[in-house]
N, C-alpha and C positions, 0 to 999 in steps of 0.2 A: 136189231138195233146195233149190232156189232159193225155192220156197214155204214150205218149212220155216224156211230162214233168216230170211224176212221176219216169220214168226210169233213166233220166239224172240227176234228183235230188238225186237219191240213189246212183248214182256212183260218187257223191261228186265232180262234176265240179265246177270251179269258176263260180261265177254270170255272168261275162263277157262272159265265154265260153258257158254256157247255153243260153244266149241271142244270140250269134252268130249261134248256132245250130237251134234255134227258128226263125231265121231272124228278131230279134229286133235290130240288129246292120246290117247296110247295106255293103254288100260285092260288092265293085266296081270291074270292069275290068274283074273279072273271071267269066266264065260260067259253071264252073265244081262243084260248091257248091249250088246246087237248093235245095228246100225244100224236104226233105225225104218223106213227106206226098203225095206228087204229084203222085207217082206210087210205086207199092210194086212188087219187084222180088223176085222170090224163092232164099233163101239163108239159111245157116245152122244158128242155133239158137246161136252159138259162136259169131256171127257177129251182132253187134248192129248198124244197119245203122244211119249215122248222116246226110250224105249229097248225094244228088242224082246227078250223072254226065250227061253230054249232052247224052250219049248213055247208053247202060245197064251197067252202073258202079255205085258202090257204094263207098263212103269213109265213114269208121265208126270205131268202137272200137272192137278190138278182146279180148274177156275176156273168159278165161277158167277156169273152176271149178275144184275142187277134186284134184288139182295138185299145184305144186310150179311154176305157171307162172305168170309174171307181164303183166297186160292189157297193150297192145300197139294200136296205131291207124293203120290202113292197107287200102289200095286201093284193090277192087276187080273189075276185068273185069268179069262180068257175063257171057259174051260169052266164056270165057276160064275157068270159075270156078276155079280162082286162086287168093289167096291173095298175096299182096306184102307189106313188111313192110314200114310204112311212117314215124312215129314219136312215141317217147315213152312217151311224155307228152305234155300238152296244149301249152307250150311256143314253143316248137320245132314245133308243128302243125302250130300255127300262123306264126312262123319265115318263114316257107316254103311258106305259102300263101303270104307274103309279097315279098319273092324272086321270086315267080311266077309273081306277079305283076310288079316288076321290069323287068323281063324278056320280058314282053309283050310291057310295055310302054318305056323300054330303058331309063329310067330316073325316078328320084323321082318327082311324080306328086302331085298336091294339094289333089287328091282323094286318093293317098296312105297314104298321111300324115294324112287326116281326119279319114281315118279307123284306123289308128294307135291310134290317140286320142280317138276314140269311144270304142276302146277295151283296153284302158289304156295300151298300148305298149309304153315303155319309148322312149323319144327322143334319149338318148343315145344309147339304143340298135338298134333303127332304123338306126342310123347313122353307127353302127357296121355292119349292114347288106349292107348298101349301100358302104362302105368301102370294104367288101368281094366283093361284085358285081363288083365294079370298078376293083378289082385286078384279079379276078378269072373268071368272068362272071358266067355262069352256067355249065362250063364245068370241075370244080374241081372233081377229082377223088374220093375224100372223104370230109365230112364235118367237119372235126376236127377244123379247123379255123373260122367256123361260130359260132355266138353267139348262146348259148343254146345248141350246139351239142359238145363243148369242152370236157366236161365229160362223155357224152355217144352218140357214132355215132349210126346212124341206116343205114340200107341197102339202102333205097331209100332217095335221089333220084340218088346218085353217086356210091354207094359202093357195095361190095361183102362180105359175111360173112367169107370168107377165108382170107380177108386181116387183116393186124395188126391194132388194135385199136378197132375191134368190139367185144364187150362184152355182146351182147343181146343174147336171147334165141330163136328167130325165126330160124326154122331149115333149111331153104333153100334160096337161090338166085339163080339168072340165071345160074351161073357157079360152084355152089358148095352145097353139102348137108351134113350137120353134122348129122351123123346117131344116134349119142348119144342123140342128142335132139329130135328125131323122135319119142321116147317113151312116149313124153309128147305134141304131135301134132297131127293134123288130116291132112288127105291129101289135103285139100285146101290150105295147106301151103306148099305143096312140087309139084312143077310143073311136074316133070317127076319122078314118083316113081321108074322106072326101071333103074334110074341112081344111086340108092343106092348099094353100092358094095356087101352088104350081105343080099340079099332078104330073105333068109330063116329064118333071126332071126328078121325080123321086126314084129311089134305088128298085130295080125290079123286084126284089123279094118283098117290097111292101105293095105291090100292086094286086089287087084282089083277082084279077083275071088270069094270073100267071099260074102255070103248073109248077107248083114248087119243087117236086120231086125231079122233073125234068130239068128244072134251073139249076138244083143242087148238083147234079151230075155233070152239068156243063160247066159249072164252076170247079168241079172236083177235078175235072180233065184239064183245067188251066191252073190247077194248083192255088186257087184263090181262096185262102183259108178264112179270111174275114168274111167274105160274101157267102161261102159255104155255111159257115156259123149262123149268119143271120137268116139265110134261106131256111136252114134246118129249123130255127126258132120261130118260123111264121106258121100262121093259121092255114090249116087245110091238109095236113099229114095225117095219114093213117099211122097207128102206132106200131104196127109191124114193120113199115118202111122207116119210121123213126129210128127204130131199134138198129136196123141194118146200116142206115146211113151214119148214124153216130159212131159206130165201131169203124166204119171206113175213114171218118174223120180222125177218130182216135188214134188209127195207125200212121197218121201223117204228123203227129206231134209228140214229142218226148216230154210235154209238161205233166208232171205227177198229179197235180189238181185236176187237169182235165181228165186223165185216165180214171181218177177215183170217181169224179163226177158222172162220167160216161158210164162206167161199171155199175155206179149205184142206180142210175136212172134204168137201166136195162134189167138189173136185178130186181128193183121193186117193181117194174112193169111186168115181168115175167111172173112175179108171185101173186100179182092183183088178178081179179077175176074180170078184168076189161076185156072186151072183144077185140082181137088183133086188127079188125077192119075199122074200130072206133076211131074219130079223129080228135085231135085237140084243137 
């Protein structure tokens, strides 16, 4: 847990959100926010797992280096090896947690109110969620009326990147792929790469028939850090090869956060019972 503490501290999360991740704040009602240290599943280094779902699921932070991408919170179904955008900041994240609680309880309960007090979520903002819930339930096709989503909508839980109002840089949703955004994305963010209209011009790391390890070391010899990073975060790597490649990329940057995330990935992988030849 100490290694996780160091990473989340470097990510500059608020003190309350750090406590939430570390389960120092009780999460009532929901069973999809379990301690992330209970089990380790194979995942690319760009995903920093923060919560463990009831099945093979992670909720965590997607953080890309060497490019102009803002970090976002995502869900990953490890069965399908696919990310879905969840929230762009901590307030959005907690707002959706509270909305999930209302969905289950179908009313504002003392447990929900206590959770909001524990995490210092204001009574006014809680009332805005309740008002939203009373009017729309959980079926609104977009989140723009929801508190903390007015200025920046996300794809989950209601929307699609093709709709009006979405200004994020996540490349794909269930029904649409923004090809221009794929040049700063990995294939864990794109459910079906074959739905891209111009497959001939996509980055090499997105191609399904590419030897990712060979491609990584080709980029490494050319000192192309962005290309190395996205190749390393592509499907088809054996875990032992990821650890070796990640350490080589680590040696090429002085970024403290990169060092901590790389060290944390290798540390948790080595503690796991995963076979080194297993792939993500």
